[in-house]
C-alpha positions in Angstrom: -0.1 34.6 13.8 -3.2 35.5 15.9 -6.6 34.0 15.0 -9.7 35.4 16.5 -12.5 34.7 17.2 -12.3 31.1 18.2 -13.3 28.6 15.4 -16.6 26.8 15.3 -15.0 23.4 14.8 -11.8 21.8 16.2 -10.6 18.8 14.1 -8.3 16.6 16.2 -6.0 14.2 14.3 -4.0 11.8 16.5 -1.0 10.4 14.6 1.3 7.6 15.6 3.7 6.5 12.8 1.2 7.4 10.1 3.1 10.1 8.4 2.5 8.5 5.0 -1.3 8.9 5.4 -1.3 12.3 7.2 -1.3 14.6 4.1 -4.4 12.9 2.7 -6.3 13.3 6.0 -5.3 17.0 6.2 -6.2 17.5 2.5 -9.7 16.3 3.3 -10.0 19.0 5.9 -8.6 21.7 3.6 -11.2 20.7 1.0 -14.1 21.4 3.4 -16.9 23.7 2.2 -17.3 24.8 5.8 -14.2 26.9 6.5 -14.5 28.0 10.1 -12.3 25.3 11.6 -9.0 24.7 13.3 -6.9 21.6 13.0 -4.8 20.1 15.7 -2.4 17.3 14.7 -1.4 15.3 17.8 1.9 13.5 17.4 1.6 10.5 19.7 5.3 9.8 20.2 5.8 8.8 16.5 9.1 7.2 15.5 8.7 8.1 11.8 8.7 11.6 10.2 5.2 12.6 11.4 6.5 15.8 13.0 8.3 16.9 9.9 5.3 16.1 7.6 3.0 18.0 10.0 5.3 21.0 10.1 5.6 21.0 6.3 1.8 21.0 6.0 1.5 23.9 8.4 4.1 25.8 6.5 2.3 25.2 3.2 -1.0 26.6 4.5 -0.1 29.6 6.7 -3.6 31.1 6.1 -5.2 28.1 7.9 -5.4 27.3 11.6 -3.3 24.2 11.7 -1.0 23.4 14.7 0.9 20.4 16.1 0.8 19.1 19.6 3.5 16.6 20.6 3.3 14.1 23.5 4.8 10.8 24.6 3.1 7.8 23.1 0.0 7.0 25.1 -2.5 5.6 22.6 -5.4 7.1 20.6 -7.5 7.9 23.6 -4.8 9.9 25.3 -3.9 11.6 22.0 -7.5 12.6 21.4 -7.9 13.9 24.9 -4.7 16.0 24.6 -5.9 17.5 21.3 -9.3 18.3 22.6 -7.9 19.8 25.7 -5.9 22.2 23.5 -8.8 22.9 21.2 -10.8 26.1 21.2 -13.8 25.2 19.0 -17.3 24.7 20.4 -17.7 21.5 18.3 -15.1 18.7 18.0 -14.5 16.2 15.2 -12.0 13.4 15.9 -10.3 12.1 12.7 -7.6 9.3 12.6 -4.6 10.1 10.5 -5.3 7.3 8.0 -8.9 8.3 7.4 -10.6 11.1 5.5 -13.9 13.1 5.4 -16.0 14.2 2.4 -15.9 17.9 1.5 -19.4 18.6 3.0 -18.9 16.6 6.2 -18.4 19.7 8.4 -21.0 21.8 6.7 -23.8 19.2 7.1 -22.9 18.1 10.7 -22.4 21.6 11.9 -25.9 22.5 10.5 -27.4 19.7 12.6 -25.9 21.0 15.9 -26.6 24.7 15.0 -30.2 24.0 14.2 -31.0 21.6 17.0 -29.8 22.6 20.5 -31.1 19.3 21.9 -28.8 17.3 19.6 -25.3 16.9 21.0 -23.7 14.6 18.4 -24.0 14.4 14.6 -22.9 11.2 12.9 -23.0 10.0 9.2 -22.8 6.9 7.1 -19.4 5.7 6.0 -17.5 5.0 2.7 -14.6 2.6 2.9 -11.6 2.8 0.6 -8.2 1.0 0.2 -4.7 1.8 -0.8 -5.5 0.2 -4.2 -6.9 2.3 -7.0 -10.4 1.0 -6.4 -13.8 2.8 -6.1 -14.9 3.5 -2.5 -17.8 1.5 -1.1 -20.6 3.2 0.8 -22.1 1.5 3.9 -25.2 2.7 5.6 -25.8 2.7 9.4 -29.0 2.7 11.3 -30.7 5.8 12.7 -29.4 6.7 16.2 -31.1 5.0 19.1 -29.9 5.0 22.7 -31.1 1.5 23.3 -29.4 0.2 20.1 -26.1 1.9 21.1 -26.0 -0.1 24.3 -26.3 -3.3 22.2 -23.9 -2.7 19.4 -21.7 0.0 17.9 -23.9 2.0 15.5 -21.8 5.1 15.2 -18.3 5.6 14.0 -15.7 7.5 16.1 -15.6 10.3 13.5 -18.7 12.2 14.5 -19.1 15.8 15.4 -20.0 16.6 19.0 -20.3 19.5 21.3 -17.3 20.2 23.5 -19.4 19.9 26.7 -20.1 16.3 25.7 -16.4 15.5 26.1 -16.2 17.4 29.3 -19.3 15.7 30.9 -18.2 12.2 29.9 -14.7 12.8 31.1 -13.0 12.3 27.8 -11.9 9.0 26.2 -10.9 6.2 28.6 -7.1 6.2 28.2 -6.8 2.7 29.6 -8.6 1.2 26.7 -6.5 0.3 23.7 -9.5 -0.4 21.5 -13.2 0.1 21.7 -12.7 3.5 23.3 -15.1 5.1 20.8 -18.0 2.8 21.7 -17.2 3.3 25.4 -17.3 7.1 24.8 -20.7 7.0 23.0 -22.1 4.8 25.8 -20.9 7.4 28.3 -22.9 10.0 26.2 -26.0 7.8 26.6 -25.3 7.6 30.4 -25.2 11.4 30.6 -28.4 11.9 28.5 -26.9 13.3 25.3 -28.8 12.7 22.1 -27.5 12.2 18.6 -28.7 12.5 15.0 -27.6 10.4 12.1 -27.2 11.7 8.6 -27.8 9.0 6.1 -25.1 10.1 3.7 -21.5 8.6 3.5 -19.4 11.6 4.6 -16.8 9.8 6.6 -14.1 7.7 4.8 -12.5 4.8 6.6 -9.4 3.3 5.1 -9.8 -0.5 5.0 -6.6 -2.3 5.7 -5.4 -5.5 7.4 -4.0 -3.8 10.5 -5.2 -1.1 12.9 -7.3 -0.6 15.9 -10.5 -2.0 14.3 -8.8 -5.3 13.9 -7.7 -5.4 17.5 -11.3 -4.4 18.5 -12.7 -7.3 16.5 -10.3 -9.8 18.0 -11.0 -8.6 21.6 -14.7 -7.9 21.2 -16.2 -9.7 24.2 -13.5 -8.3 26.6 -14.1 -4.8 25.2 -17.9 -5.1 25.8 -17.3 -6.4 29.3 -15.1 -3.4 30.0 -17.9 -1.0 28.7 -20.4 -2.7 31.0 -18.0 -2.3 33.9 -17.5 1.3 33.1 -21.2 2.1 32.9 -22.9 -0.4 35.3 -26.1 1.6 35.8 -27.1 1.1 32.2 -27.1 -2.7 32.3 -28.9 -5.6 34.0 -27.4 -7.2 37.1 -26.8 -10.4 35.1 -24.9 -8.4 32.5 -22.8 -6.8 35.2 -22.0 -10.2 36.7 -21.0 -11.5 33.3 -18.7 -8.5 32.8 -17.0 -9.1 36.1 -16.4 -12.7 35.2 -15.0 -11.9 31.8 -12.7 -9.3 33.2 -11.7 -11.6 36.1 -9.8 -14.9 36.3 -11.2 -18.1 34.7 -13.4 -16.2 32.2 -13.1 -18.8 29.5 -16.6 -20.2 30.2 -18.1 -16.7 29.7 -16.6 -15.9 26.4 -18.8 -18.0 24.0 -21.4 -15.8 22.3 -24.3 -17.9 23.6 -23.4 -16.9 27.1 -23.4 -13.2 26.5 -26.4 -11.5 28.0 -29.0 -10.3 25.5 -28.8 -6.6 26.4 -25.3 -6.3 24.9 -25.4 -8.1 21.6 -22.4 -9.5 19.8 -20.6 -6.7 18.1 -18.2 -9.3 16.7 -21.1 -10.6 14.5 -21.9 -7.1 13.4 -18.3 -6.4 12.7 -17.9 -9.6 10.7 -20.9 -8.9 8.7 -19.8 -5.4 8.0 -16.2 -6.4 7.0 -17.5 -9.3 4.9 -19.8 -7.1 2.9 -17.0 -4.5 2.4 -14.4 -7.1 1.4 -16.9 -8.8 -1.0 -17.6 -5.5 -2.7 -13.9 -4.6 -2.9 -12.9 -8.0 -4.2 -15.5 -7.6 -7.0 -14.2 -4.1 -7.7 -10.6 -5.4 -7.7 -11.3 -8.2 -10.1 -13.1 -5.7 -12.5 -10.2 -3.2 -12.2 -7.6 -5.8 -13.0 -9.7 -7.2 -15.9 -10.0 -3.8 -17.4 -6.2 -3.2 -17.0 -5.6 -6.6 -18.8 -7.9 -5.7 -21.6 -6.3 -2.3 -22.0 -2.8 -3.9 -22.2 -4.1 -6.4 -24.8 -5.6 -3.7 -26.8 -2.4 -1.6 -26.7 -0.4 -4.7 -27.7 -2.8 -5.3 -30.6 -2.5 -1.7 -31.8 1.2 -1.8 -31.6 1.4 -5.1 -33.5 -1.0 -3.7 -36.1 1.1 -0.6 -36.5 4.3 -2.6 -36.9 2.6 -4.8 -39.6 1.5 -1.7 -41.5 5.1 -0.3 -41.4 6.4 -3.6 -42.8 3.9 -3.7 -45.6 4.4 0.0 -46.5 7.8 -0.3 -48.3 6.8 -3.5 -50.1 3.6 -1.9 -51.5 5.7 1.1 -52.7 8.2 -1.1 -54.4 5.4 -3.0 -56.2 3.9 0.3 -57.4 7.3 1.4 -58.7 7.6 -1.8 -60.8 
């Protein structure tokens, strides 16, 4: 089926063995109030039924521009690059297969880029959710600042950007297994691109115990050293020297946080604070949820017992009346 003209937005969803989550991610795109989009699902060498699930979703929505691109497993950066290369929209939104976006995400971020030619990227706050039946938790992020972006990750990967941004930066670094989003945003700083942050939770990140965010937290200092090495002109000579030491042999003495140069602050601390706040909120919600479930079960049992007692008394009362 031919679709013309080209869409305004290309949503790119890399998927590696996340078939179980894919329908929810795609549903969040189908629910968008802004309709001029295409969706490219990139199967990154999955060993589950990702391809079958993707084809089923495509068949169920023949009126929407949804397609699948298959490639050998190469990681999220390579999958995103493959999808963006095949995309035709002037704006690009990366979305991982286990995450979602709010219905007005595209509408509000597209408006920012349409109305402000000097803005190249539109980001938003985030809401986190789990596989449990718990309410999502909103988390706010700071306003965009180039200086702050060099110090810590202040913008999630799921942000809308102009296609020329990806072209100028050279895409995502395919050699990075984690932290590729921060590296990409720092590349945007290096090329002079500006961003605008919408203080509204329009991106939904699934909070689970596995995934690239866990790997990023565990390898935080090495990731930041790699970012410095990839963009040396943005950092002080002492920071470049620290990065070379971390990435070289015998880097153990450079790894403690107190030895990290002050112009690239500890993202690990920020990540820990973020995750601790999220987990605390969700623990509270989980306790409340289970407490309500327990009360509902006790109430149902009480009603059942009361009903049984009434039935037992009923015949006795009738017999007494008869006498």
